[in-house]
N, C-alpha and C positions, 0 to 999 in steps of 0.2 A: 684657576687657583689665584688666591689673593696674596699679594706680597706684603710682608710686615717687617719693619725695621726695628731692631732692638738695640738699646745701648747697654753694653756690658763692660765690666772691668776687664782689662786685657787678659788677666790670669784666668778669669772665668771663661772667656771666649776660647782661649787656648785649650782649656780643660774640656770644653764642649766638643771642640774639633777632635781632640785626642780620643774621647769616649766614642764619638760617632765613627771614627775611623776603625777603632778596635771592634766595634759591633757591626761594621760593614754597612752602615747607614749614613745618610746625610744628617747634618745638624738639624735641618728643617724637619726631616722625618722623625728624628729622635724627639724633638721638641713637640711635634704634633702628637706623637704617641704618649708623651708625658702628660700633656694637657688633657687629652681624652681620658687617660687613666685617672687623673685627679678629678675630673668632672664626674666620671662614673662613681668614684669612691664617695664623693660628696653627695651625690644624688641618692646613693644606696644607704648611706649612714651619716647624715649631716651632724649628728651629735657625738661622733667618736673623736677621740683626742688626736693631736697632730702626729704623735709617734705611730699610732695605729693606722692613721690615714696614710702616712709615709710608707708603711710596710704593706699596704693593701696591694694586691695584684702580684705579690712575690711568690705565692704558693697557690696551686690549684687543688681543689678537693678531688679525691678519687671519685670516679663516676658512681652514682648511686649511694653516696654516703653524705650524711649531714655534718655540719661543723661539730655538733654535739657528739656524734658517733666517733669522729676522728679524735676529738679531745679525750673522750672516754677511753678509747683504745690506747692512746699515748699515756694516760695516767695509770691504766692497768699495767702496761708494759713497764713503766718506771717503778710503781709502788706495789704491784700485785693486787689481787682481788680482795685480799683479807683486810685491807686498810679501811 
């Protein structure tokens, strides 16, 4: 494993430690997971906006369903079929 030193604002470092403790992981593990998720999101959809990229990975699709099917079901549930 390679060691990396980061310079952070004290408040950011404290927040990272707090989040890591709350999730039961180390700051290093949390940071690694974040970077890998960002890398996968960028490789999958390099032209998406920052808000969408930030939200990527928060939700998993049900097995056997496409994004379109999930969206379609949500719209039907909200507005009904007759719209």
